[in-house]
C-alpha positions as CSV (number, residue, x, y, z in Angstrom):
1,M,6.8,-10.0,-10.8
2,Q,5.9,-6.3,-10.9
3,D,6.3,-3.9,-8.0
4,A,3.1,-4.1,-5.9
5,R,2.8,-0.3,-6.0
6,T,3.1,0.9,-9.5
7,D,2.5,4.5,-10.4
8,A,-0.9,3.6,-11.6
9,D,-1.7,2.2,-8.2
10,S,-0.5,5.2,-6.2
11,P,-3.2,6.6,-3.9
12,Q,-1.9,10.1,-4.6
13,L,-2.2,9.7,-8.4
14,E,-5.7,8.1,-8.0
15,T,-6.7,11.2,-6.1
16,K,-5.3,13.5,-8.8
17,K,-7.3,11.7,-11.5
18,A,-10.5,12.1,-9.5
19,H,-9.8,15.7,-8.5
20,P,-7.6,17.7,-10.9
21,N,-7.1,20.4,-8.3
22,P,-7.3,18.6,-5.0
23,P,-7.2,20.5,-1.7
24,K,-3.7,20.5,-0.3
25,L,-2.6,19.9,3.3
26,I,0.4,22.1,4.3
27,R,3.8,20.4,5.0
28,S,4.7,22.2,8.2
29,L,5.4,19.5,10.8
30,T,8.9,18.8,12.1
31,L,10.2,15.8,14.2
32,T,9.5,17.7,17.4
33,H,5.9,18.3,16.3
34,A,5.5,14.6,15.4
35,V,6.9,13.3,18.6
36,L,4.9,15.6,20.8
37,Y,1.8,14.6,18.8
38,G,2.5,10.9,19.2
39,L,3.3,11.2,22.9
40,G,0.2,13.4,23.4
41,V,-2.2,10.9,21.8
42,T,-0.6,7.9,23.4
43,I,0.3,8.8,27.0
44,G,-2.7,11.0,27.7
45,A,-5.0,8.3,26.5
46,G,-3.8,5.5,28.7
47,I,-2.2,5.8,32.1
48,Y,-4.2,8.6,33.5
49,V,-7.5,6.8,32.8
50,L,-7.0,3.0,32.8
51,V,-4.3,2.3,35.4
52,G,-7.0,1.6,38.0
53,A,-8.9,-0.8,35.7
54,A,-5.7,-2.7,34.9
55,A,-4.7,-3.0,38.5
56,G,-8.2,-4.3,39.3
57,R,-7.8,-7.1,36.8
58,S,-4.2,-8.2,37.4
59,G,-3.2,-6.7,40.7
60,M,0.6,-6.7,41.2
61,H,1.1,-8.4,37.8
62,A,-0.4,-5.4,35.9
63,P,3.0,-4.0,34.8
64,V,3.7,-7.4,33.0
65,A,0.6,-6.7,30.9
66,F,1.8,-3.3,29.9
67,L,5.2,-4.7,28.9
68,A,3.5,-7.4,26.8
69,A,1.4,-4.7,25.1
70,A,4.6,-2.7,24.4
71,I,6.2,-5.6,22.6
72,V,3.2,-6.2,20.4
73,M,3.0,-2.5,19.6
74,G,6.8,-2.4,18.8
75,I,6.5,-5.1,16.2
76,T,3.6,-3.4,14.4
77,A,5.2,0.0,14.7
78,A,8.0,-1.3,12.5
79,S,5.4,-2.3,9.8
80,F,3.8,1.2,10.0
81,A,7.3,2.7,9.6
82,E,7.9,1.0,6.3
83,L,4.4,1.5,4.9
84,G,4.4,5.1,6.1
85,T,7.6,5.9,4.2
86,R,6.3,4.1,1.1
87,M,3.0,6.1,1.2
88,P,3.1,9.3,3.3
89,V,-0.5,10.2,2.8
90,A,-3.6,11.0,4.9
91,A,-6.0,8.0,5.5
92,S,-2.8,6.0,5.4
93,E,-4.2,2.6,6.4
94,A,-6.7,2.8,3.6
95,A,-4.0,3.6,1.2
96,Y,-1.9,0.6,2.3
97,V,-4.8,-1.8,1.9
98,Q,-5.6,-0.3,-1.5
99,A,-2.0,-0.7,-2.7
100,A,-1.9,-4.3,-1.5
101,F,-5.3,-5.6,-2.5
102,Q,-6.6,-3.2,-5.1
103,R,-10.1,-3.4,-3.6
104,K,-11.6,0.1,-3.0
105,W,-14.4,-1.3,-0.8
106,L,-11.7,-3.0,1.4
107,S,-9.6,0.1,1.7
108,G,-12.6,2.2,2.5
109,A,-13.6,-0.3,5.2
110,A,-10.1,-0.1,6.7
111,G,-10.2,3.7,6.8
112,L,-13.6,3.7,8.5
113,L,-12.3,1.2,11.0
114,V,-9.6,3.6,11.9
115,V,-12.2,6.4,12.3
116,A,-14.3,4.2,14.5
117,A,-11.4,3.2,16.7
118,A,-10.3,6.9,17.1
119,T,-13.8,8.0,17.8
120,I,-14.2,5.4,20.5
121,S,-10.8,6.3,21.9
122,G,-11.6,10.0,22.0
123,A,-14.9,9.3,23.7
124,T,-13.2,7.2,26.3
125,I,-10.7,9.9,27.1
126,S,-13.5,12.5,27.3
127,V,-15.3,10.4,29.9
128,G,-12.0,10.0,31.8
129,S,-11.4,13.8,31.7
130,A,-14.7,14.4,33.4
131,G,-13.6,12.3,36.3
132,Y,-10.7,14.6,37.0
133,L,-12.5,17.8,36.2
134,G,-15.2,16.8,38.7
135,V,-12.6,17.3,41.4
136,F,-12.7,21.0,40.7
137,I,-16.1,21.6,39.0
138,P,-19.3,20.6,40.8
139,L,-21.3,20.0,37.6
140,P,-23.0,16.9,36.2
141,E,-20.6,14.7,34.2
142,S,-22.5,15.1,31.0
143,W,-22.2,18.9,31.1
144,I,-18.4,18.6,31.7
145,I,-18.0,16.1,28.8
146,A,-20.0,18.3,26.4
147,A,-18.0,21.5,27.3
148,V,-14.7,19.8,27.0
149,V,-15.4,18.1,23.6
150,L,-16.7,21.3,22.0
151,A,-13.8,23.4,23.3
152,M,-11.3,20.9,22.1
153,G,-13.1,20.6,18.8
154,A,-12.6,24.4,18.2
155,I,-8.8,24.0,18.8
156,A,-8.6,21.0,16.4
157,C,-10.0,23.2,13.6
158,L,-7.0,25.5,13.8
159,S,-4.0,24.9,11.4
160,A,-2.0,21.8,12.0
161,A,1.0,23.6,13.3
162,Q,-1.2,25.6,15.7
163,S,-3.3,22.8,17.0
164,I,-0.4,20.4,17.4
165,S,1.8,23.0,19.0
166,F,-1.0,23.6,21.5
167,A,-1.3,19.9,22.1
168,G,2.5,19.7,22.4
169,L,2.6,22.2,25.3
170,M,0.0,20.1,27.1
171,T,2.0,16.9,26.3
172,V,5.0,18.5,28.2
173,V,2.7,19.1,31.2
174,E,1.3,15.6,31.2
175,I,4.7,13.9,31.0
176,G,5.8,16.2,33.8
177,G,2.9,14.7,35.9
178,L,4.1,11.2,35.3
179,L,7.7,12.2,36.1
180,L,6.5,13.6,39.4
181,I,5.0,10.2,40.3
182,V,8.2,8.4,39.2
183,A,10.4,10.8,41.3
184,A,8.1,10.5,44.3
185,G,8.2,6.7,44.1
186,L,11.9,6.4,43.6
187,L,12.9,9.0,46.2
188,G,10.4,7.7,48.8
189,D,10.9,4.8,51.2
190,G,8.5,2.4,49.4
191,P,9.6,-1.3,48.8
192,L,9.9,-0.9,45.0
193,I,12.9,-3.3,44.8
194,S,12.1,-5.7,47.6
195,R,8.7,-6.5,46.1
196,L,9.8,-7.1,42.6
197,P,9.3,-10.9,42.9
198,E,5.6,-10.2,43.2
199,L,5.6,-8.8,39.6
200,W,6.0,-12.1,37.9
201,P,3.3,-14.8,38.6
202,A,4.2,-18.5,39.0
203,I,4.4,-20.4,35.7
204,G,1.6,-22.8,36.7
205,D,-0.7,-20.0,37.9
206,L,-3.1,-20.2,35.0
207,S,-5.6,-17.8,36.6
208,A,-2.9,-15.1,36.9
209,W,-1.7,-15.5,33.4
210,G,-5.3,-15.5,32.1
211,G,-5.8,-12.2,33.9
212,I,-2.6,-10.8,32.4
213,A,-3.8,-11.8,29.0
214,R,-7.0,-9.9,29.4
215,T,-5.3,-6.9,31.0
216,T,-2.9,-6.8,28.0
217,L,-5.8,-6.2,25.7
218,L,-6.8,-3.3,27.9
219,A,-3.1,-2.1,28.1
220,V,-3.1,-2.1,24.3
221,F,-5.4,0.9,24.6
222,A,-2.8,2.7,26.7
223,F,-0.3,2.4,23.8
224,I,-2.8,3.4,21.1
225,G,-1.6,6.6,19.4
226,F,1.7,5.9,17.8
227,E,0.0,4.6,14.7
228,H,-1.9,7.9,14.3
229,L,1.4,9.4,13.2
230,V,1.1,8.0,9.8
231,N,-2.1,10.0,9.2
232,I,-0.3,13.3,9.7
233,S,2.6,12.2,7.4
234,E,1.2,14.2,4.5
235,E,1.8,17.3,6.7
236,M,5.4,16.4,7.7
237,K,8.2,18.3,6.1
238,N,10.3,15.2,5.4
239,P,8.1,12.1,6.2
240,R,10.6,9.5,5.0
241,H,13.1,10.6,7.7
242,T,10.7,12.0,10.3
243,L,8.0,9.3,10.5
244,P,10.2,6.2,11.5
245,R,12.0,8.2,14.1
246,A,8.8,9.7,15.6
247,L,7.2,6.3,15.8
248,F,10.0,4.6,17.7
249,I,10.8,7.6,20.0
250,T,7.1,7.8,20.9
251,L,6.8,4.1,21.6
252,G,10.1,3.9,23.6
253,V,9.4,6.9,25.8
254,T,5.8,5.7,26.4
255,A,6.9,2.1,27.4
256,L,9.6,3.3,29.8
257,L,7.2,5.7,31.6
258,Y,4.4,3.2,31.7
259,A,6.6,0.4,33.2
260,L,7.8,2.8,36.0
261,V,4.4,4.4,36.7
262,V,2.3,1.2,36.9
263,W,4.8,-0.5,39.2
264,I,4.9,2.5,41.5
265,A,1.1,2.8,41.5
266,V,0.4,-0.8,42.6
267,I,3.1,-0.5,45.3
268,A,1.8,2.8,46.6
269,V,-2.0,1.9,46.6
270,P,-3.5,-1.6,47.0
271,P,-4.8,-2.7,43.5
272,V,-8.4,-3.1,44.8
273,E,-8.5,0.4,46.1
274,L,-6.8,1.7,42.9
275,A,-9.5,0.1,40.8
276,R,-12.3,1.9,42.7
277,S,-10.8,5.3,42.2
278,S,-12.2,7.7,39.5
279,A,-8.8,9.5,39.5
280,P,-6.3,6.7,40.2
281,L,-3.0,8.5,39.5
282,A,-4.1,11.4,41.6
283,L,-4.7,9.0,44.5
284,V,-1.2,7.5,43.9
285,F,0.4,10.9,44.0
286,Q,-1.5,11.7,47.2
287,R,-0.3,8.5,48.9
288,L,3.3,9.1,47.9
289,T,3.6,12.8,48.7
290,G,0.8,13.6,51.2
291,L,-0.3,16.4,48.9
292,P,-4.0,16.8,48.1
293,L,-5.7,15.1,45.1
294,H,-6.0,18.5,43.3
295,V,-2.3,18.7,42.5
296,L,-2.1,15.8,40.1
297,S,-5.8,16.0,39.1
298,A,-4.9,19.4,37.5
299,I,-2.2,17.7,35.5
300,A,-4.4,14.8,34.6
301,I,-7.0,17.2,33.2
302,V,-4.3,18.6,30.8
303,A,-3.3,15.0,29.8
304,T,-6.8,13.7,29.1
305,V,-8.0,16.9,27.3
306,N,-4.8,16.7,25.2
307,G,-5.8,13.2,24.1
308,I,-9.1,14.5,22.9
309,I,-7.5,17.1,20.7
310,V,-5.1,14.8,19.0
311,H,-7.8,12.3,18.2
312,M,-9.9,14.9,16.7
313,I,-7.0,16.1,14.5
314,M,-6.4,12.5,13.3
315,I,-10.1,11.8,12.6
316,G,-10.3,14.9,10.5
317,R,-7.3,13.8,8.4
318,V,-8.5,10.3,7.9
319,L,-12.0,11.4,6.7
320,Y,-10.2,14.0,4.5
321,G,-8.0,11.3,3.0
322,L,-10.8,8.8,2.5
323,A,-12.8,11.5,0.6
324,N,-9.7,12.4,-1.4
325,Q,-9.4,8.7,-2.4
326,D,-13.1,8.6,-3.4
327,N,-14.2,6.4,-0.5
328,L,-16.4,9.2,1.1
329,P,-18.3,12.2,-0.2
330,T,-16.0,14.9,-1.7
331,F,-17.2,17.6,0.6
332,L,-15.2,16.0,3.4
333,A,-12.1,16.6,1.4
334,K,-12.6,20.4,1.5
335,V,-9.6,22.2,3.2
336,D,-10.1,25.6,4.7
337,S,-8.2,28.2,2.7
338,K,-7.0,30.1,5.8
339,S,-6.0,27.3,8.2
340,G,-5.2,24.6,5.7
341,T,-7.3,22.2,7.9
342,P,-10.1,19.9,6.8
343,V,-12.6,21.7,9.0
344,I,-15.8,19.9,7.9
345,A,-14.2,16.4,8.4
346,T,-12.9,17.5,11.8
347,L,-16.4,18.7,12.9
348,F,-17.8,15.3,12.0
349,G,-15.3,13.7,14.3
350,V,-16.1,16.1,17.1
351,A,-19.8,15.3,16.8
352,A,-19.2,11.5,16.8
353,I,-17.0,11.7,19.9
354,L,-19.6,13.8,21.8
355,I,-22.5,11.4,21.0
356,L,-20.5,8.3,22.0
357,A,-19.0,9.8,25.2
358,L,-22.4,10.6,26.5
359,G,-23.8,7.2,26.0
360,V,-21.4,4.3,26.6
361,P,-19.5,3.2,29.8
362,L,-15.7,3.8,29.9
363,T,-14.3,0.3,30.2
364,G,-16.5,-1.0,27.4
365,L,-15.4,1.8,25.1
366,A,-11.7,1.1,25.9
367,E,-12.0,-2.6,25.1
368,W,-13.8,-1.9,21.8
369,T,-11.1,0.6,20.8
370,S,-8.5,-2.1,21.4
371,R,-10.4,-4.7,19.3
372,F,-10.8,-2.3,16.4
373,T,-7.2,-1.2,16.7
374,L,-5.9,-4.8,16.7
375,G,-8.1,-5.4,13.6
376,I,-6.4,-2.4,11.9
377,F,-3.0,-3.7,12.9
378,A,-3.9,-7.1,11.3
379,F,-5.0,-5.3,8.1
380,V,-1.8,-3.2,8.0
381,N,0.6,-6.2,8.6
382,L,-1.2,-8.3,6.0
383,A,-1.0,-5.5,3.5
384,L,2.8,-5.2,4.0
385,I,3.3,-8.9,3.6
386,R,1.4,-8.9,0.3
387,I,3.3,-5.9,-1.0
388,K,6.7,-7.3,0.0
389,V,5.9,-10.7,-1.6
390,A,4.6,-9.2,-4.8
391,E,7.5,-6.8,-5.5
392,S,10.7,-8.0,-7.3
393,M,12.9,-5.2,-5.9
394,P,12.1,-3.2,-2.8
395,P,12.5,0.6,-3.1
396,S,15.8,2.0,-1.9
397,D,14.6,5.3,-0.3
398,V,12.2,3.9,2.4
399,F,12.5,2.4,5.8
400,L,12.6,-1.4,5.3
401,V,11.9,-4.3,7.7
402,P,12.4,-8.1,7.2
403,I,9.2,-9.9,6.2
404,W,9.1,-11.8,9.5
405,V,8.2,-8.4,11.2
406,P,4.7,-8.1,9.6
407,V,4.2,-11.8,9.9
408,V,4.7,-11.7,13.7
409,G,2.7,-8.5,13.8
410,L,-0.2,-10.2,12.1
411,V,0.0,-13.3,14.4
412,T,0.2,-11.3,17.6
413,S,-2.6,-8.9,16.6
414,T,-5.0,-11.7,15.7
415,S,-4.0,-13.8,18.8
416,F,-5.0,-11.0,21.2
417,V,-8.3,-10.7,19.5
418,L,-8.9,-14.4,19.8
419,I,-7.9,-14.3,23.5
420,D,-10.3,-11.5,24.1
421,F,-13.2,-13.2,22.5
422,T,-12.4,-16.5,24.3
423,Y,-12.5,-14.8,27.8
424,T,-15.5,-12.7,26.8
425,A,-17.5,-15.9,25.8
426,S,-16.4,-17.8,29.0
């Protein structure tokens, strides 16, 4: 059998045929840039916004749902690591599907699904940021959302190194906020250890396990972000070494922080009360330290705003890549000569986030982001299975995983979608 990705099938070469002098993204990102980007899009998007909703659904069992989501994400992260080192290009998911199935309409659909998920995610975080900003600014929520989205859109149009460095500084601040909560929880006199038996429900408690299953779908949203790293791989200095490391560092740090923070949160504040709060982690911090809500709310603002920026950056790169692969109009592939950024494509993402953030409730947005993302994961794992089965000899210069990894990734991704629709219909 022939290698599933011959030179003729290369997304990069297809682009060159269609555009003899295609716009170029600049390879300027290091491992530090990549990890800060991954942590920024992942951590800021989840804990600061959805910990209350998760506690409301599963109570003291909420940390189990986050651990289950981390396992699912870890399996698929390995698939992304292999495909990302095989094809380090923008609009990566579309390129993977094209290499596996040779169907342009299918690869275009996969790329647009990525854009839809990122747009919904960015809108969700925008709504969440308004909740924290409202602590300081007595303005209508819609005004706050619009101001934040437009300001972050301007930053996303800067060069990749500039916008991601800016986001990286905010990532350091947002992680610092989570570490403050962890420190306050560990150094306080709360019953963190003695109440550990409450974490795991009884085997026969089907109601509790059903709640965990549904909360896991919501918790998937809290881990969304690591996969966006593949879409900036075309701007990494050495993607074949940088990308796998960035993926696993991002996921590992995120899982550790989430496990600690969620458990401390449900111990410090009753889950029912936590679910009612518009700024849940600020409430947790207040209960642990006695300090006013404003302290952690300020950090949460940085975290959520950071999540908006990194989603806008990614959406711009995916639209650029899809246009460069002839799946979208070519004007979206235009790169600004000064910043090296696909400004037009980025502005389309900014507009879509703004429209969606002003019109749809937070929880509904988060759940649809998870559904779209799980669909993308299924596509990606299936593409890797097909590529690995079709090739006679795997390449020697990429990150390789056993074939059972994408198989398990495909099964878990589709299973969570089925669980979600089962509970939604009931």
